[in-house]
C-alpha positions, 0 to 999 in steps of 0.5 A: 875510909876503908875500914877492916874487921880484925878479930883480936888475937887475945880476947876474940872481940872483933874490931873495926880498923882503919885500913889505911892505919899505920900497922904499928901498934893498933889496940883492941877495943875491948882489952887494949892488947895489940891487934898487931901481935903476929904471934900465931893464935891457937884455936879451938873450934869456936875461935877458928869459926869466929876468926875465919867468918869475921876477919876482913884479912886472909887466914892461914891455918896450920892443922897439926899434931903435937906428935907429928914431926914435920908438923913440929919441924914447921912450927918456927917457920910458921911463927917466922912467916906470921911475923912480918904480916901485922894486920894483913894476914892472921895465922892460926894453929888448930891441934887435931888432937884436941879438935878432931871434929874441926879436922874432919869438918874441913877434910884434914887427913894428912898432916901437916895440913895448912889452908888459906881462907879468905872472908869465910871461903877456903882459897886453897891448901897445901899437905906437906910441910912448908918453909918459911919462904914458902909461907911468906910467898903464900901469905903475900899472894893472898894480900895481893889477891885480896886488895 
């Protein structure tokens, strides 16, 4: 049986999850909260690096600012797209006002910028507002690439 490393969206601990497990409710081995929570995780630099390095599932990161109109317009669609990807893609949010050095490190100079990572490597990015459908199709393509 294959296992996947999944970072808990609540306590940031790394869990080993059987890949064939039914994706209803998989509890974190540390905090007991569901690993299947699809709410995008708001990250600081430390949590971001952990999710990028340790998750065996793809990670889509929304670099945003609360002062950016297109960023705020995209936020509900980002949440909706995440809602159908439990244990398949982790969605993260990085506030560039709070973590400017992280945005600079990844060459984020336009907002919104959304970057996809797989096993620690940047796969691709978009520097525009994306719809729920665009985000969902992108997530699905990442899932297919990692099978």
